[in-house]
C-alpha positions in Angstrom: 0.0 0.0 0.0 2.8 2.4 0.9 4.7 1.5 -2.2 1.6 2.1 -4.3 1.0 5.5 -2.8 4.7 6.4 -3.2 4.6 5.3 -6.8 1.5 7.4 -7.5 3.0 10.4 -5.7 6.2 10.2 -7.7 4.4 9.7 -10.9 2.1 12.7 -10.4 5.2 14.8 -9.4 7.0 13.8 -12.6 3.9 14.5 -14.7 3.4 17.9 -13.1 7.1 18.8 -13.7 6.9 17.6 -17.3 3.8 19.7 -17.9 5.4 22.7 -16.3 8.5 22.4 -18.4 6.5 21.8 -21.5 4.4 24.8 -20.8 7.4 27.0 -20.2 9.1 25.8 -23.3 6.0 26.4 -25.4 5.6 29.9 -24.0 9.2 30.7 -24.7 8.9 29.3 -28.2 5.7 31.4 -28.7 7.5 34.6 -27.6 10.5 33.9 -29.9 8.1 33.1 -32.8 6.4 36.5 -32.3 9.7 38.3 -31.9 10.9 38.9 -35.5 12.3 42.4 -35.4 16.0 43.0 -36.1 18.2 45.6 -34.3 21.8 46.2 -35.4 24.0 47.7 -32.7 27.7 48.5 -32.5 30.6 50.4 -33.9 32.0 51.3 -37.3 32.4 47.6 -38.3 28.7 47.2 -38.0 27.7 50.7 -39.4 29.7 50.0 -42.5 32.5 52.6 -42.5 34.7 51.9 -45.5 31.9 50.3 -47.5 30.6 53.6 -49.0 26.9 54.3 -49.9 26.3 56.0 -46.6 22.7 56.9 -45.5 22.5 60.6 -45.5 20.4 60.8 -42.3 22.9 58.8 -40.4 25.4 61.7 -40.3 28.7 61.0 -38.6 27.5 57.5 -37.7 28.1 56.6 -41.4 25.6 53.8 -41.7 26.0 52.1 -45.1 23.5 50.4 -47.3 26.3 48.0 -48.0 26.9 47.1 -44.3 26.0 43.6 -43.3 23.0 44.6 -41.1 21.4 46.4 -44.1 22.2 43.5 -46.4 20.7 41.0 -44.0 17.5 43.0 -43.5 17.1 43.5 -47.3 17.4 39.7 -47.8 15.3 38.5 -44.9 12.5 41.2 -44.5 12.3 41.2 -40.7 9.0 42.6 -39.2 11.1 45.7 -38.3 14.7 46.8 -38.7 16.4 49.3 -36.5 20.0 50.3 -37.5 21.6 52.2 -34.7 25.3 51.1 -35.1 27.5 54.2 -35.2 31.1 55.0 -36.2 33.4 55.4 -33.2 31.0 53.8 -30.8 32.3 52.4 -27.5 30.4 50.3 -25.0 29.2 53.4 -23.2 27.9 54.9 -26.4 25.9 51.7 -27.1 24.4 51.9 -23.7 23.6 55.6 -23.9 22.4 55.9 -27.5 21.6 52.6 -29.3 19.4 50.4 -27.2 16.1 52.3 -27.6 14.6 50.1 -30.4 15.1 46.9 -28.3 11.9 45.3 -27.0 9.8 42.2 -26.6 9.4 42.1 -30.4 13.1 42.0 -31.1 14.0 38.5 -32.4 17.6 39.2 -33.6 20.3 41.5 -32.3 23.7 41.9 -33.9 26.6 43.8 -32.4 30.3 44.5 -32.8 31.9 46.6 -30.0 35.0 46.7 -27.9 37.7 47.7 -30.4 37.3 51.4 -29.7 37.3 50.8 -26.0 40.6 49.0 -26.4 42.1 51.9 -28.3 42.0 50.5 -31.8 42.5 53.9 -33.6 45.4 54.9 -31.4 47.1 51.6 -31.8 47.0 51.8 -35.6 48.1 55.5 -35.5 51.0 54.6 -33.3 52.0 51.7 -35.5 51.9 53.6 -38.7 53.6 56.8 -37.5 56.0 55.7 -34.8 58.7 53.1 -34.2 58.3 49.3 -34.1 59.0 49.3 -30.4 56.4 52.0 -29.8 53.9 50.0 -31.8 54.4 46.9 -29.8 54.3 48.8 -26.5 51.0 50.4 -27.4 49.6 47.0 -28.4 50.6 45.6 -25.0 48.8 48.5 -23.3 45.7 47.7 -25.3 45.9 44.0 -24.3 46.2 44.9 -20.7 43.0 46.9 -21.0 41.3 44.0 -22.6 42.3 41.9 -19.6 41.5 44.4 -16.8 38.6 46.6 -18.0 36.9 45.5 -21.2 35.1 42.4 -19.8 33.1 44.4 -17.3 32.1 46.9 -20.0 31.0 44.2 -22.3 29.0 42.6 -19.5 27.1 45.9 -19.0 26.2 46.0 -22.6 25.2 42.4 -22.9 23.2 42.4 -19.7 21.3 45.5 -20.9 20.5 43.8 -24.3 19.2 40.7 -22.5 17.0 42.8 -20.2 15.5 44.9 -23.0 15.1 42.1 -25.5 14.6 38.9 -23.6 13.4 36.9 -26.6 16.2 37.9 -28.9 18.9 35.8 -30.4 22.0 37.9 -30.0 25.0 37.5 -32.4 28.2 39.2 -31.3 30.5 39.8 -34.3 34.2 39.8 -33.8 37.0 41.5 -35.8 39.2 40.2 -38.6 43.0 39.8 -38.6 44.3 42.7 -40.6 47.4 41.4 -42.4 48.5 38.4 -44.4 52.0 37.6 -43.1 55.1 36.6 -45.0 56.2 37.7 -48.4 56.4 41.3 -49.6 53.9 43.9 -48.6 53.7 47.6 -49.3 51.7 48.4 -46.1 54.6 50.2 -44.5 54.8 48.1 -41.4 57.4 45.5 -40.5 56.6 41.8 -40.2 56.9 42.2 -36.4 54.3 45.0 -36.3 51.9 43.1 -38.6 52.2 40.0 -36.5 51.7 41.9 -33.3 48.6 43.6 -34.7 47.1 40.3 -35.8 47.8 38.8 -32.4 46.0 41.7 -30.8 43.0 41.0 -33.0 43.0 37.4 -31.8 43.4 38.5 -28.2 40.4 40.9 -28.5 38.3 38.3 -30.2 39.0 35.7 -27.5 37.9 38.1 -24.8 34.7 39.1 -26.6 33.9 35.5 -27.4 34.2 34.5 -23.7 31.9 37.3 -22.5 29.4 36.5 -25.3 29.3 32.8 -24.3 28.9 33.6 -20.7 25.8 35.6 -21.5 24.4 32.8 -23.8 25.0 34.8 -26.9 26.5 33.5 -30.2 30.0 34.7 -31.2 30.3 35.3 -34.9 34.0 34.7 -35.8 34.8 36.6 -39.0 38.5 35.6 -39.1 37.9 32.5 -41.3 35.8 34.4 -43.9 38.5 37.1 -44.1 41.3 34.6 -44.5 42.9 35.2 -47.9 41.5 38.7 -48.0 43.7 40.5 -45.5 45.8 43.5 -46.3 48.8 42.4 -48.3 46.8 39.4 -49.7 46.3 40.9 -53.2 42.5 40.5 -52.8 42.0 42.6 -49.7 38.6 43.1 -48.1 40.1 45.7 -45.7 41.3 49.2 -46.4 44.9 49.9 -45.7 45.9 53.5 -44.7 43.8 55.9 -46.8 45.4 59.3 -46.4 42.6 60.9 -48.4 39.9 59.4 -46.2 41.7 58.5 -43.0 38.5 57.3 -41.2 38.1 54.4 -43.7 41.6 53.1 -42.9 41.6 49.5 -41.6 37.8 49.0 -42.1 36.1 46.4 -44.3 35.3 47.3 -47.9 31.9 46.6 -49.4 33.2 43.1 -50.2 34.4 42.7 -46.7 30.8 43.4 -45.4 29.1 41.1 -48.0 31.7 38.4 -48.1 33.3 38.6 -44.7 30.6 39.6 -42.2 27.2 38.8 -43.8 27.9 35.0 -44.2 28.8 34.8 -40.5 25.6 36.5 -39.4 23.7 34.2 -41.8 25.3 31.2 -40.2 24.6 32.4 -36.7 21.1 33.8 -36.8 
């Protein structure tokens, strides 16, 4: 008799748990099915600096119709598309200026951020204009920042995204390596400098990927798609130094957006 009652109790408990889990899963699936809007956040690599065809109303943010978010939206027709990525954005800028469109109807969020926080522009300026030793020293300073400070800043952004868009699938896009190593290159930097810059990109991507994973986000690694299309490759999808338009230096071309970034978002969404 006791065994029968115990068996009945355990069975009912298991059934109740199963129904509860099924109900929660169904509700979550329903929310995600209803959430089909796309919001593109981030810095110049997401806004499309270097790709041309800038949207006039975006001003200094330089959002491009050839940037991967715009291309994805054009191909997939989300229920809504908000493009708030902005040239020069740091994590604090994303928090202050870009999260407004996020909501319960947001099903997909893409973001690239962290490079400006780590001093990307200053690193490249130092490496181009100063000595090899100064270049390597500035890179080491940036890597120290990536270790000590950047993770907390990324956490703040990622937590805010999750809070504002709980049903969204979030894809965090990384950064490419800049240079093809070995052989001759007219980029004006030594092999030591180019190697150090590539290693710094790897270092930054690793830090971003870890924070993304800890928040349950997908990390979109663009280094494989850019392989063979680095500066010095002969088929570069990245601008080298452009003295006539310095802001486009070291940013993806239109081909880099469509061939380097877009396929990674497509595979991750």
